[in-house]
Backbone bond lengths (Angstrom), bond angles and torsions (degrees), N, CA, C in turn:
res aa  C-N    CA-C-N  psi(-1)  N-CA   C-N-CA  omega(-1)  CA-C   N-CA-C  phi
1 M - - - 1.499 - - 1.495 108.56 -
2 Q 1.305 114.20 128.71 1.440 122.05 -179.53 1.516 110.72 -85.85
3 K 1.349 116.31 133.02 1.406 120.12 173.05 1.517 111.97 -84.76
4 Y 1.284 118.80 148.85 1.443 121.48 176.59 1.504 108.94 -148.32
5 Y 1.327 112.10 162.15 1.448 120.36 177.85 1.485 108.34 -116.11
6 K 1.321 116.79 143.09 1.462 122.56 -173.02 1.502 107.95 -115.04
7 Y 1.344 116.62 123.88 1.449 125.09 173.73 1.522 106.39 -106.80
8 Q 1.279 115.26 138.32 1.501 118.47 177.76 1.516 109.28 -133.20
9 Y 1.328 115.01 129.00 1.448 120.77 -177.84 1.539 107.99 -128.97
10 R 1.339 112.33 149.54 1.488 118.19 177.24 1.530 108.41 -131.50
11 F 1.332 113.44 146.36 1.454 118.54 173.67 1.519 107.65 -148.40
12 N 1.358 115.84 154.47 1.415 123.37 -178.41 1.578 107.05 -106.82
13 A 1.340 114.14 134.95 1.456 118.94 178.03 1.519 108.41 -153.22
14 T 1.298 113.60 161.06 1.455 122.52 -177.01 1.516 109.84 -112.27
15 H 1.340 116.91 147.75 1.465 120.33 173.11 1.489 110.52 -154.75
16 S 1.334 116.22 171.33 1.444 121.83 179.48 1.526 105.46 -145.19
17 F 1.340 116.88 138.98 1.473 120.14 -179.28 1.504 112.52 -73.32
18 D 1.358 116.69 -26.00 1.435 119.99 -176.84 1.529 114.54 -113.89
19 Y 1.327 116.46 10.12 1.476 125.58 178.30 1.515 113.47 66.04
20 K 1.335 117.84 14.95 1.477 121.20 178.61 1.554 105.62 -94.80
21 K 1.345 112.33 134.14 1.448 121.41 -176.79 1.498 111.21 -60.33
22 E 1.305 116.71 -38.30 1.473 119.46 -178.16 1.558 115.10 -71.39
23 H 1.335 115.63 -10.36 1.446 121.23 175.36 1.540 114.25 -103.72
24 Q 1.286 116.35 5.19 1.458 119.98 179.72 1.499 111.21 -67.69
25 H 1.282 117.49 144.04 1.436 124.06 175.86 1.503 111.01 -148.00
26 Q 1.308 116.28 158.09 1.467 121.31 -172.99 1.504 112.39 -100.50
27 H 1.329 116.97 149.08 1.453 123.29 173.46 1.513 107.69 -132.61
28 T 1.279 116.16 156.71 1.439 123.49 164.34 1.513 106.88 -104.13
29 F 1.295 116.29 116.18 1.483 122.36 -178.51 1.544 107.94 -94.98
30 T 1.306 115.20 141.66 1.459 119.83 173.94 1.545 108.90 -117.63
31 I 1.260 114.66 129.52 1.481 122.67 177.94 1.529 105.81 -113.98
32 T 1.345 115.38 130.54 1.467 119.77 178.68 1.520 107.31 -120.46
33 I 1.311 116.08 129.46 1.476 120.96 177.11 1.522 109.12 -119.47
34 Y 1.325 116.02 132.38 1.423 121.35 177.65 1.507 107.00 -108.01
35 V 1.328 117.00 131.15 1.459 123.31 -177.22 1.526 107.50 -125.24
36 S 1.343 116.83 127.49 1.428 120.86 175.84 1.546 108.77 -126.48
37 K 1.248 115.65 164.11 1.476 119.63 177.84 1.529 109.26 -117.78
38 E 1.315 115.43 143.78 1.485 121.43 -177.70 1.496 110.08 -72.15
39 Q 1.300 117.64 -38.28 1.485 121.84 -175.48 1.535 108.92 -124.87
40 Q 1.269 116.97 142.95 1.440 121.40 -178.33 1.548 110.96 -64.34
41 T 1.292 118.88 -21.12 1.424 122.23 -177.33 1.570 112.54 -82.22
42 E 1.356 114.16 -15.85 1.471 117.48 178.14 1.513 111.15 -68.17
43 Q 1.341 115.74 147.85 1.445 119.68 173.85 1.532 108.37 -105.84
44 I 1.323 114.83 139.92 1.459 117.61 174.40 1.524 107.34 -102.54
45 M 1.304 113.00 126.99 1.452 117.62 -176.92 1.525 109.72 -90.77
46 F 1.345 113.18 87.81 1.469 120.20 -173.03 1.550 112.30 -57.75
47 F 1.333 114.69 -41.54 1.486 117.58 -178.83 1.534 111.03 -63.60
48 D 1.302 118.76 -40.30 1.470 122.38 -178.57 1.531 109.37 -66.39
49 I 1.340 118.72 -42.91 1.405 120.65 178.83 1.490 112.30 -64.92
50 D 1.315 116.58 -44.53 1.475 122.62 -179.90 1.524 109.59 -62.72
51 K 1.297 119.88 -41.40 1.465 125.45 179.71 1.513 109.11 -60.97
52 I 1.281 119.86 -48.65 1.500 124.85 -175.61 1.526 107.58 -65.51
53 V 1.272 119.47 -49.36 1.473 122.38 -176.45 1.519 110.23 -66.30
54 T 1.317 118.39 -44.31 1.475 122.60 178.38 1.499 111.43 -58.49
55 Q 1.342 115.90 -47.08 1.464 119.47 179.13 1.520 110.55 -59.25
56 Y 1.311 117.12 -44.86 1.462 119.95 -179.00 1.529 112.42 -64.81
57 L 1.292 117.62 -43.74 1.498 121.21 -178.37 1.530 111.34 -73.14
58 N 1.306 120.67 -28.14 1.447 122.37 -179.58 1.554 111.80 -59.53
59 Q 1.318 118.63 -23.72 1.492 121.37 179.15 1.526 110.07 -66.82
60 Y 1.330 117.13 -23.32 1.458 121.31 -174.37 1.553 113.19 -102.47
61 E 1.339 116.77 -8.39 1.437 122.37 -179.51 1.530 110.66 -65.78
62 H 1.358 114.93 124.08 1.452 123.58 -179.64 1.538 115.23 57.03
63 C 1.314 114.89 33.73 1.488 117.03 176.97 1.508 109.39 -115.13
64 V 1.313 116.50 171.40 1.456 122.78 173.30 1.519 109.99 -96.06
65 L 1.331 115.17 114.44 1.431 119.86 -175.28 1.517 115.79 -64.04
66 N 1.344 115.69 -23.12 1.476 119.38 179.65 1.505 112.81 -73.45
67 D 1.323 118.16 -15.31 1.496 121.30 -177.56 1.493 110.80 -71.08
């Protein structure tokens, strides 16, 4: 049985199916990332992973995804 670590992130963003501003609505999106290690001796740098993912997802926080 393989062990893994679960990271979960949430961000809020707006979108519209037809690109019309009056039809925009907001969602809270949840992203789940599973990380496992190949060898028990490996270290997983949680802070590094969290920093990279958070920086990436911050660009979508409170934005319009259709833009």
